[in-house]
N, C-alpha and C positions, 0 to 999 in steps of 0.2 A: 815495600814492606811497611814502612812508617805510615804511608798513606792508608794501607789496608788496616793497620792498628787504629789509626784515628777514626776511620769509618766504623770499625767494630765498636770502639768506645762510644762513639756518637749514638750508635744503635742501642747500646746498653743504657745510656743516659735517658734516651727517649722512653725505653721500656720502664726504667725506674720512675720517670715522671708520670707515665700512664698509671702505674701501680699506685703511686702516691695520691694522684688526683682521684682515682677510683676509691681508695680507702677514705679520703677526705669526704667524698660525696656520700659514702655509706655512713660515715660517722655523723654527718650534719643532722639527720633526723633525731638521732639519739641525744645530741647536744641540745637540740631545740626543745626536746621533751622536758628538760630540767626546768622547773618553775622559774619564770622570768624575774620574780622579785629578788632572786639572789644571783642573777647573771653576773653582776659586777661587785659582789660583796664577798669578803673573806669569810671564813668559817667562824661563827661566834662560839663562845663557850656556853654549853647548854647542859642543864640538869633537869630531869623529868620526874614527876610523880604520876604514876599510871594507876588510878584507883578505879576498881570495877565493882559495882554494886548490882546484885541480882535481887530484885524486889519480890515481895510475897505475891504480887499480882502478875509476875512473869516478865517484867521489863528488865533490860540490861542497860545500866547507866554507866557510861565511861567518862571519867573526869580526869583530864590531862592537865596538870599544873606545870607550866614551863617557866623556868628561871634562866634568863640569858644575860650574857655579858658580851658587848660588842668589842672584839679585839682588833677590829679593822678601822682604818681611817674613814672608810665609806659608811655613812649613816644608814641605819635600818629603819624603814617606815612600815614594813609589813612582815608577816611571818607565815611560812608554809608548813602545813601539817596534814597528814592523811592516814588512810588505812586501806586494806585490800578492797578492791572494787566490788567484790561479791557481797559485801555488807550494805551496799547502797540501797538495795531494795527493801531492807529492813530498818533503814534509818528514818525515824519519825521527826526528829528535831535536833538541831545543833545550835548552841549559843556560845558566845565568848564574852568574857568579862575580866576586868582588872581585879587586883587584890582588894580594892575598895568597893567592888560591885558595879562599877561603871560598865555599861554594855558596849561591846565592840562590834563593828561590822564584820561579818564573816560571809564569804561567798565561795562558790565552786570555782576553782582555778582551772583544772583540767583532769582528764582521765588518761593516765599513761599506760598504754597497752603494752609497752615494753616491760615495765615493772609491775603491771597490774595494780597500780595504786590510784586511788581516788584522792586527789589533792584539794585542799581548801586553803583559802588565803584569809588571814586575819589582819585587818587594818589597825595598826597601833595608834593610840591616842596622841602620841608625841614621838618625835624623831629620837631614836636611840643613838647618841653619838659615841665616839670611841671611848672605851673604858667605862661606859655607863651600864647600869643594871636595870632589868625590868622583869616583873612577874605578872603572869596572867593565866587564865584557865580556859579550856575548851571542853564543854560538856556535850556529849552525844548520847541521845536516847534511842535505843533499838528495841524492837518488839519482835515476837515470834522467832527468837533465836534458840528456844529451849525445846528439846525433844525429851521423850520419856518412854520407859519400857512398859510393856503390858503385863509383865510378870510381877509377882510380889517378892520382896518389897519394891515399890516403885522407885526407879533411879532416874532422876532428872539430869540432863546434860545440856549445858549452855555452850554454844560455839561462839567465840568472841575474838576480837583482835588481840593478839598477844602483846604487841607493843605499838605505840604510835609510830607512823612513818615520817621520817624527816629527810630532806635532800642532802644531809651531811651527818657526820657522826656526832653523837652526844656523849658527854663525859660519863653519865650514869643515868639509869632509869630504875626507879624504885617502884615495885609492883605491890599492890595491896588488893586482896579479893575479899568481898563481903557477901556471904551467901545468906539466904533468907533466915530470919529468926526461927528457931525450932527445928532446923534441918541439920544434917550431919554430913561433913565433907567425905566424899568417897574417893575422888581422884582429881588432880589438877595437872596441867602441863608445866607448872613451875615446881617440878620435883615434889609433886603431891603436897604442896604447901600453899598457904594463903598469903604469904609474903615472899618477896624475892628481889634480889639486886642484880641487874644486868649492867655490867660495866666493862668496856664501853658498849653503847648501843650503835650498831652499824647503820650507815645511811640506807635509805630505801627499805627499811624493815617492814615486811608485809605478811609476816607469818600469822596463821590462825592458831588458836589454842582452845582448850576445852576445860570445863569444870563440871564435875559430876557430884551429886549429893542425893541423899535420901531424906524423905520427909513428905510433907504435904504442901501444895501450892493452891492458891485461889487464882488460877490461870484465866484471866479475863480478857476478852476481846470487847472493847467498847464501840458498839456500832454507832450510837449517837448520844448526844446530850443537848436538849433544847431548854435554855434558861429564859423564862419570860418574866421580866420584872415589871410589875403593874403598879402605877402610881394612881391611887384613887382620888376622886374629886375632893374628899374631905381630909386628905393628908396622909392616910395610911399607905404603906408601901409593902407589897407582897412579892415573893419570888416563887415561881413554879418551875422546879427543875425536873424535867422528864428524861429518864435514862432508858436506854436499851442496851443490855449486855448479853454476852454469850460465853458459856463455859467451853474453853478449848483445851482444858486439861483433864487428866484422869480423875482427879479428886473432886467429888461433888461438894457443894457448899450451900448454906442457907442464909447466913448473915452477910449483908453487904454494907460496907462503910462508905458513906457519901459525905464529902466535906461541906461544912457550913461556915458562913461568916461568924465572927465572934459575937455579934449582936443579934443573931437570929433567935426568934422566939415563936411561940405558938406553932410548934413543928408537928406536922402530920404527914402521913404517907398513904397513898392509895394506888391501886392498879385498875385494870379493866373490870375487875369484879367488885371493887369497892375499897373500903379502908383496909390497910395492912398494919401489922404491929410495927411500931417505930419507937426507938429509944434514943436518948441523947447520950453521947460518950465523949470523953476528952482524952486525947493521947498527945503527950508532949506539948501541952498547952494549946492544942488545936481541937476545935469542936467538930464532931461528926454526928450524923444521923445514921443509926444502925437499923436497917429494915430487915424483916424476915420474909423471905420469898415464899411463893406458893406455886404449886404445879400449874403451868400456864393454861392447860385446857380444862382441868377440873375445878380450879379455884381453891384447892386444898393446900394448907400449909405444908410445904415440902421443900427439899433441897433441889438445887439446879444441877442436873446430871450433865455428862459429857455431850457437847453439841446442842444442849438446850439453850434457848434464848428466853429472856425475861425483860419486860418493860414495866416501869413504875414511875410515879411522880412524887416528889417531896415538896410540900408547900410550907413556907415559913414567912414570918413577918420580919421586916427590916426596920431598923430605927431610922426614920426618915431624916432626922436632923443630922445624921452622920454622912448622908449621901447627897442631900438636896439643900441648896442655899438660895435665898432670894436676892437676886442681883439688884433689881429695882423694885420699889414697893408696888405690889399688886400687878406686876407686869412680867418681868423677866426672871427666869429661874435657871439654876445650873445643877446638873447631876454629875457627880464625880465618882467613878469606880476605880479603885486602886488595888491591883493584885487580888482580884476576886478568887476564892479558892477553887482549885481544879482537882479532879479525881486522881487516885494513885495508879491509874492505868491510862493508856493512850485512848483518846476519843477520836474515832475516825472522822466524824462529822459533828462539829459544834456550831450551834446557832444561839446567839444572844439577841433577844427581842426586848426592847424597852417600850412599854405602852404608856403614853402620857394621859393625864386626866382628861375627861370628856370636855371638849372645847379648847384644849391646848393646841398650840401650833409649834412644830419643830422649827428651830432657828438655824443652828449650826452644831457641828461636832468635830472632835479631834480624837481619833481619825474619823474620816467620813464613813457613814454607814453604807452597806452594800445595797440596801433597799429601804424605801419609805412607803408605808402602806396606809391607806385611809379607809375606815369603816364608819360610815355615817359621821358622827361627831368625834370619833376617837381616832387618833393618829399614832402610828408606831414606827420605829426604826429597827432595822435588822442588821446584825453583823454575823459573818460566817468565818470559821477557821477550820482548816483541815489538819488532822493529826495534832490535836491539842494534848500537850503533856504538862506535867507540873513545872517544867522549865519555862513554859509560856506564861510569863507574868503580864497578862494583858491588862491594860488600863485605858480608860477613855474619859473624856469630858464632853458633856452634852448640854446645850442651852435650848430652852423652849420658852415660849411666851404663853402666859396663862393668868387670867384675872380670877382671883378666888371667888368673887361675887358671881361668876358665871354659873357655878354649881348651884347657887340658890335660885337662879333665874333661867336655867337651861331650858331649851325648847321642849325637850321630852317631858320634863316635870310639869310645865304649864299645859302641854297637850293632855297629859294624863289627868291633871286636876280638872280641866274643862270637860274631858270625856266622862270622868267619874261624876261630876256635878250634873251634866245633862242626863247621863244614864240614870242617876239617882232620882232626879225629878220625874223622868218618864216612868221609872219603875214604880214610884209612889203613886202616881196618877193612875197607872194601869192596874195596880194590885194593892188594894187596901186590906191587907189581911193581917191578922195578929202575928207578932214576932214568933218565930219557931221556938218551941220549948227547948230548954237546955238539953244537950245530948249527954247521955251517961258517959263517964270517963273511959270505959272500955271501947265504946263506939267512937269516941274522939280519937283514940289511938288508931283505930281502923282507918279513919279519914286521914290521919297524919301519915300513916304508912302508904296509903293510896297516893297522896300528894307527893311524897318522897319518890315513889316509883315513877310517877309522871314526870317529875323534874329530872330524874336520872335519865329517863328515856330521851328527853330533849338534849341533854348533854351528850349522850351516846351518838345521836344523829349528827350533832355538831362535830364530834370527834371523828366520825366516819368521813364527814366532809373535809376536815383538815387533813385526814389521812390521804384522801384522794388528791388534794392539792400538793401534799408532800411528794407523792409519786410523780405527779405532773412536773414538779420543779426539781425532780431527781435528788430529793433530800432523803429518800428512803429506797431501799432495794425492793424489787418485785417480790422476792421471797418473803421479806419481812412484812411487806404490805399485805400479801395474801394471808399470812399467819394472823396478823393483828385484826384484819377485817373479819376473819372467821371467828375470832374470839369475841369481837364486838357484836357480831350478828347473833352469836349464840346467847350472849347476855341480853340482847334486845328481845330475842324469842322468849327467854324465861321471864323477862320483865312484862311482856305483853300478857303472858298467862297470869302473872301476879295481878296486873291491873284489872284484867277481866274478872278474876275471882273477887277482888275487893270492891269492884264497881257495883256488883249486885247488892252488897251490904250498904254501900254509900247511898244507893238509890232509895233505900227503905226510909230515908229521913225526909222525903217529900219531893214535890215537883221541881223545886229550885235545884236540888242536888242532881236529879235526873237530867234536867236540861243542861246543866254544866258538864256532866260526865259524857252525855251524848255529843256535846260540842267538842270535848277533848278527843273522843273517839274519831269524829269526822276529820279533825285536823291531823290526827295521827295517820289516817288513811291517805290524806292529801300529801303529807310529808313523804310517806313511803312510796307513793306513786310518782312523786316528783323526782326522788332520788333514783328510782328505776328508770325514769325518762332520761335523766342525766347520764346514767350508765350506757343507755342505748345510743345517745348522741356521741359519747366518747368512742364507742365501738364503730359507729359509722364514720367518724372522723379518721380513726386509725386505718380503716379499710379503704379510705379514699372515696367514700360515697357521699361525703359532706365536706364543703370547703371550710377553711378556718373562719372566714367572715360569717358564714351561715351558722356555724357552730357557736360562735360568740353571741350572735343575736338570739338564737334559741336558748342558749345557756343563761343569758340575762333574764329572759322570760321565766325560766325555771327558778332562778334566784329570787325574783320578785314574788313568785308563788310561795316559796319557802319563807320569805320574810313575813308575808301576810299570815301564813299558817302559824308561824311561831308567835306572832303578836296575839293572835286569837287564843292560842294555847296559854300564853303567859297571863293574859287577862282572865281566862277561866280559872286558872290556878289561884290567882290573887282573890277572885271572888269566892272560891271555895274556902280559902284561908279566912276570909272575912266572916263567912257563915260559921266556920268552926270557932272563931273567937267569940 
């Protein structure tokens, strides 16, 4: 009997052991999912401030301020924080910083499928020893979290993380919600209030919440922003900021506020149809250019409706002395950009291009550029950023070599002077005719309009070429490419009619004028045919009927034809201006 009892007990012990081991094996993945930064650390004492700001342009900015005290003997070197993983697809940017503004490294730690939490790890600047305190903030910028009703009045609803997720309990979490100015709170998940105290905050909190309000939003999707900073040979510096935005909200709008540096001057705006109304504005000590949009296809001043896109450019002059310094006399120069202003909405594709003076050579930059381009005597560097937000305080330092005397002796100037001198002598020998009589002021205006139309036509062709390059380099979507190309071609068509109408009146002033207008018309036809040929080559390349090498060789031939045609066009325009003067 005793032997049988012992055998039975032994069986039970084996069974208990199997159950224990099975339970341990099942528990192991759960334990391993806890962020490793706290595997050997006791629970610190934590208080949180969870601030949620919904902006007028439709962004949701979550600012979590963490105050922690290390109550354990084990030092803390990093901190884990997160939110529900469904918000990741709407996350544009996350930054962490100390109370003094020092930037902290933040990186993705893991996605816990058990708790559905997206974890991020923040590296602290110093080790937090036992009984020491430390404060820092984590700012997360989300877009496209706002829905709206189609009925009146419009109710906007933002779906947001209710609390930050932590791998352990926090003493308290104070919530503050800021809805856009001019709107009225309709409902919130915090007892219909904009402030709330959650004490304590349980570990692994991953709830979602909602805030509803009535009013109007300028709900913007920023497709791209291309900022081209051009340093001219004689010292002037200009910035060309090209925007494309889309209205993804129910409320239409016409005024668009675009940020400017404090020292910006000579501010103008234009789109595919020409100049647009632009005004300066200052809000909370920050300078903005306010542009009035117009209907994209008709060119009429009008508001941007739901799903409409609009592109425009703001040009302004920068104070060169505030950005550029001379490192060595007549040789090395440095450009320093610090926290250049960014829009109040997320820019999906941002490109910064710095174009050096003619004859200058790029030396080095921090950070290094994504691309270096060369166009005859002009060199440029290009930076790209995806999902640019106001929290992206991008800055850079660039060095380039440039001799100021080069602008006075550059090859293009000497070639131009020689060409003009030879052409002038030949012209005088060939034709010894009296100087044309002064043209009446009204006819002078006609010639001026004709010249402006010809110049704009050249610019439009160049813009079409840049548009094609942007599509090839995947800096623009096919839909946006087709829309903008249609607009540019419509403008070209109307310009050609304008040029033809004024050409007849310009020709009435003599053979010299007729010869120059005919030359302009010939080069226009050459440019048009060359671009058509380039389109055919691209089609053949895409269909596999042309190799990449053959395409490049034929494309180079087309580029050379374009260069010659443009040169002839510019010379004819200069000659017409001389006759006008």
